[in-house]
Structures are given as C-alpha cells and as structure tokens.
N, C-alpha and C positions, 0 to 999 in steps of 0.2 A: 504494500500500500504506500509506503514511504517513497518507493522508487517512482511511482506514477506521479505523485505530487511534485517530486523533483523535476521530472520531465516536463510537466505543465509549466512550472515556473521558468524553466530554461526557454521554453517557446515564447513566453510572454515578454521576456526581456527584449528591449529594442536592440537591434543589431547595427552597429556603427561601422561595418566593414564595407569597403568597395570590393566587389567580387569579380565583376566581369571585365574583360579586356576592353570592351566598348566604353565602359565608364572611365577607365584609366586614360584611354586615348582621347576622349572628349575633354577631360580636365587638362591633360597635357597641351592639347591644341587650343582650347578656348580660355584656359585659366590664366590668372595673373600670377606672376612669380615674385616671391620674396625670398631673400637668401641671407644666410649667415655664413660663417667661415666653413662649417662642415655640413650644412644642410640647405636644401632648397625646399620651399613650400609653395605648391600650386593651389590656387583658391578659385572656386567658382560658386556663385550664389545658386542656391537650390530652391526649387519650388515647394519642397517638403519642409516640414517643421524641424525635423531632427538633422543632425549633421552626419556625414559619412566620411571616413578617412581610410586611405590606403597607404601602404608603405612600400617603397621601392629601394632596394639595396642591391648594388651591382655585385656580380661574382668576383670583381676585382678586389673586393673588400677582404676576401679570404674564403676559407672553406665554410661549409654550411653551419658548423657549430658557432663560428664567429658571427656570421650574418644573423643567425637565430638569436644569439645573445643580444646583439644590438637591437633587433626587432622587439624582443621582450622588454628591454629597457625603455625603448621609445613608447611602447604601449602602456607600460606601468606609469611612466612620468605623465603621460597625457591623461590617464585615468585618475591619478591622484590629484593632479593640479587642476583638472577640469578646464583645460586650455581652449578647446575648440568652441566657437560660437554656434548657436543653432542657425538653421537656414543656410548653411554653407557646406560644400564638399571640399575635401582636402586630399592632396597627395604629399606625403613627406618623403623626400628623396635624400638619401645619404650620399654625401660626396666621399671621394677616396680619402681614407685616413680617419673616418668617423668611428670605426670600430676600435681604434686605439685610445679613445677618450675614456675618462672615468665617468661614473654615473653622475657626479656633481657637475662636471663640465658639460655633459649632454643636457642636463636639466637647465643650466644657465642659458645655454644657447637656444633651447626650445622656448623658454619663457620669453626671451628677447625676440625670437622669431614670431611668436604668436602676438606679441604686442604690436609689431610692425603690421601684422596681418589684420588687426582690428580696424585699421584705417580703410582697408579695401572692402571688407565684408560687413 
C-alpha cells in the first residue's frame, strides 16, 4: 500500500526537465544567452506557468563519472537556491574546465548567472 502512495506522489510532482531534442534546439536557436566564466545560460520565455531546465555538458569535460558529478551538483544548487524564475525555459551549458571547480565556486557562478538572467526573463 505504501508503494502505491509513493508512486502517486512521484507522478504529481511537477517535472522541470527538458527532455526532447526539439526543445533543446529551439532554446539554442531562439534563446538569449548569458554567460559567466565557466557556464552559458540560454533563456526563452515560456507560455506555461512552470519553468523547465536542461543541462548540456560536453564529452570534452571528461568521462561520464565527471560529467554526472557536475550535473548532480548543478541540479542540487538550483534546487536548493530556487534560482530559476517561473514562465521561462533554460539550458545551462558547461564550458570546458567547469568540472574542475569546487561546489562553492559553481554555486557562486550560478547565482551570478541567474541574477544576470533576471533582466531578460
């Protein structure tokens, strides 16, 4: 019985992920770009109330375990700090060398990046 309740709650949560290649291509093409030293942020206004965010990390960053660690850190910082605004879609792209940064350095750059993005969206 507990399992079913857990599954229902999981389905009710709003999903903030960009999943389709079409969505990524649209934002790369039409979006406005804001950058920091190690990250690019592409922003497009959305017609929906919630935000969606996708992560793009090149294979030049290293093997899969490095890329996944960076992606987990990015997701956790965004979740804890509640950085994205509603009614916008984002792609957060890591530049080469971003995987070498510490958690605190990543956090500072993301906060700065989303402050710049508030002017656009």
